[in-house]
C-alpha positions, 0 to 999 in steps of 0.5 A: 243686628238681625241676620238675613237668609236667602234660599237658592233653588237646586235648579239655580245652584250651578249658576250661584256656585260659579259666581259665588253669589256675585251679581246674583239675580234669581228669577224673583228679581226679574218677575217681582223686582226683588230678592226674597230673604227671610229672618232665621225664625221664618226659614221653616215656613219659607221652605214649606211654602216655596220649596215643598217639592224640592229635594234640596236647596242652598241656604245662604246668609246675606251680609246685612250691612252690605245690602242695607242700601236696597233692603226693605222689610215689607208685609208679605205672606201671612201678614208677616214682615219679610226682608226684600233686597231690590237689586242683585246681590254683589260680590262678597254679600253672600257670607256662608251657606248650608246645603239642605236636604230633605230628612226622612219623612220629607221634612227639612233639617235646618241648622241651629242658627245663633245670634252670631255665626260663631254660634251656628250648629253646624257652621256654614261653609264660607261662600266662595270656598266651597 
């Protein structure tokens, strides 16, 4: 099963951390009706387009089986299919997270994500235990 990821902007981080992602409703849910997610191979592009000037973001893995009821994969940026969730994230649906900072030269250093979390380098921190 393909893994799903969501970015939390630095401005929203305190709220996300305080709730461990439970009832997580980023601004896009109110304005567009869904949460933006990405597949692993889309992360660099999403960072470049939507977080070009951000100093840091939180990358969160979302539990796909838990969100299947509200998950729709739709054509979006660049005629590419992206996953969207049409409701807030609920308690326990955010599995692990990585704090991403800009590297020297302005780019982002993403974790190397495997087919499963056990293969990730570095491993993400469990959400709720941070």
